[in-house]
N, C-alpha and C positions, 0 to 999 in steps of 0.2 A: 504493500500500500504506500510506503514511503516513496517508492519510485514512480508510482502512478499519480499521486496527489498533486505534485507541482504542475503536471500537464493538464490538470482540470481547473486550474486557477482562472483561465479565461471564461470557462463555462460558469463557474461560481459567480464571477463578477457580472456577467451578462444577466444571470438570473436575478441578482440583486438589483441591477439597473431596471429590469422589467417591473419588479415589485415596487421600486421607488417611483418610477415614471407613472405607473398605474394609469395608462391611457384609457379613457372611457370608451365602452363599447358603443355608446350612442353617437360617437364621432369617428367612424372608421376612416383611416387615411394611410398613406404610405409610411408615415413616421411610426404609427402604431404597429403596422405590419413588420417593419424592420426591427423594432424593439422586441417584438414577440419571436422573431426568427433568429435573433442573435445567439441565444443559447444553443439552438440547434446547429447553427453554423460552427460554433465552437466544438460541439460533439463530432460533427463531420470531420473537422480538422484533426481531432483527437484520434478517431478511428483510422483516418487516412495515414497518419504517422506511425501506426502500428506495423511492426515488421512480421511477415509470415515466413515460417521456415519450411513449409511443405504445401502441397496442393490443397489439402483439406482446410488448413488454416487460411490460406489465401482465398479460397472459395467462400468460407464463412465470413471473412472480413469484408469482401466485396458485397455479399448479400446484406450484411448489416449496414454497410455504407450506403447502398442503394435505398434501403428502408428509411434511413435517416434523411436522405435527400428528398425522397417522396413525402415524408412527414413534414419537412420544411416547406415544401410547396403547399401541402394541405394547410399548414399553419397560416401561411400567407393568404390563402383563399378564404379561410374561415373568418377573417376580419370583417368581411362583407356578408351580410345575411343572405343576399341574393345568390351568392356563390357557395352556399353551404353544401349543396348536393355534390358539387364538383370537389370540394374539400374532402368530403366523405369518401369519394372514389379514390382520391390520391392516398388517403390513409388506408383504405382497403388494399391498394396495391403495395403500400409500405409493409403491411402485415404479411402479404404473400411473399415478399422478399425476405422478411424475417423467417417465415416458415421454411423457405428454401434453405436458409442457413441452419435452422434447428434440425431439419430432417423430417421427412413426411411420415415415415413408418417405423423407424428404429430409434430407441425402443418403443414398442407400440403402446402398451399399458391401456388396453381397451376400457377397463373400468373407470379409470381417470377421465378418459375422453367422454364417456357417457355422462358422468357427473357434471362435467363442465358444460357440455351441450345442453343438458337439462336445465342448468342454471341460466344459460344464455337464452334458451327458448322461453323460459318462464318470464325473464326480464322483458324480452321482446313482446310477448303477449300483453304485458301490463301497459306498455306504451303504445301498442298498435292502434287502439281507438282514437288517439289524438294525432295520428300521422296522416298526411295527405297520401293519396294512392301511390304516386310515383315514388315519393320519399319512403313509403312503407316498404316497397320492394328493395330500394337501395339499402335501407337500414337493416332489413332482414338478411340480405347478403353480407353486409358488413358484420353483423352479429355473428354469423357462422364463421366468417374468416377470422375475427379476433378470438373467438372461442378456440378455433383450431390452433392459432398461434400460442395461446395460453397452454393448451394441451401439450403441444409439441415441446414447448420450453420446459414445462414442469416435468414431463416424462424423462427428460435428459438428466435431471438432478440426481447426483449421487452424494450422500452425506459423508464427506470426509474432508480433512483439512488440507489435502493436496491442492496445490495452486490451481491446476487445470480443472478442479472440481468446483471451486468457489466462483469461477467465471460463469459456469453453467447456472449456479444458484442465483447470481445477479440477473441473468436473463429471465429466469422464472419469476423473480420478484418484480422485475420490470414489466412483464406482460400482465401480471396480476394487478399491479397499480394502474396500468393502462386500462384494464377492464373497469376498475373502480372509477377512474376519471371519466371515461366515456359514459358509463352508466349514470353518473351524476349529471352530466350534460343533457342526456336524453330525458331523464326524469324532470329536470328543471324546465326544459323547453316545451315538452309535450304533455306533462302531467301536473306541472306547477309545484312539484315537490323539490324544494331547495332549502339550503341553509339561509339564515337571516343575513341581510345586508351584503357586505363584500366577502363574508366568510365563504360563500359558495364559490365565487371565482378564485379566491385564495387557495382553497382546498383542491379545486379542480386543476389549477395550473401547477401547484406544488407537487401533486401526485403525478401529473403528466410529465413534468421535467424530470422528476425522480425516476419515472418509468423509463424514459429515453436514456437517462444516465445509466441505469442498470443494464439495459440492452447494449449500450455502447461499451461498457466495461467488460461485457462478455467476449468482446473481440480482442481483449488484451492478449498479447503473445506470452503465454505462460512459461515457455522454455526460456525466453530472453529475461523475463521477470525473475525467474528462479536463479539464473546465473548472476544477475545483478544483485540479488539479495545475498547470495553466497559470497560474492565479491566484497560486499559491505561488511559481512560478518568475519571475513578472513583477517586474522591479526596482522598488523603491519610489522615488517621486519626491516632492520637497518641494512 
């Protein structure tokens, strides 16, 4: 973590800038879109700078990078209410990119998948009465995609202290937080269920940025990180 933390300083600063600026939703503009996208751009740079030692790591890194890029475009579009549907499409494509990185079928864990899909379908049915027809279709598809992403990320988790295992845990935590953030958005928009005042937006955005951070951290090169950690622990000799 000591080797990774300094590289996340730009992301942390940009998140702070977002919450300090706190641009109102009632006045969507390019400035608000830029402030919202800055943390994502920092994570894109963070993942881009990760070094892959083999094909599998390289493929995973590019899948996560593509997902972050598509999410950034989605963030930009969601500033304007009339572009909400397009933003959802971009986020759906981002989750497909994440799934390609996580792996579609190995390990399978069917029981876990069924539980996650059951939760997702139940949530969708709760908000369905308030959705316009076209948006209901888009939201339904998005719900299945994000549930698949959560399933595939959690199925990869192996509880051990080895470095390459905690990166998988970060991806799982990230996708779960993504589900929480999106669920809060949908309930607020189409069921009127939300936290009072600015707490709703604060919780939504904090869980969202933390989710993307977790997914980005899963792309950390564990072999390089392990070597750097061992180098730091090695006693100095004259």
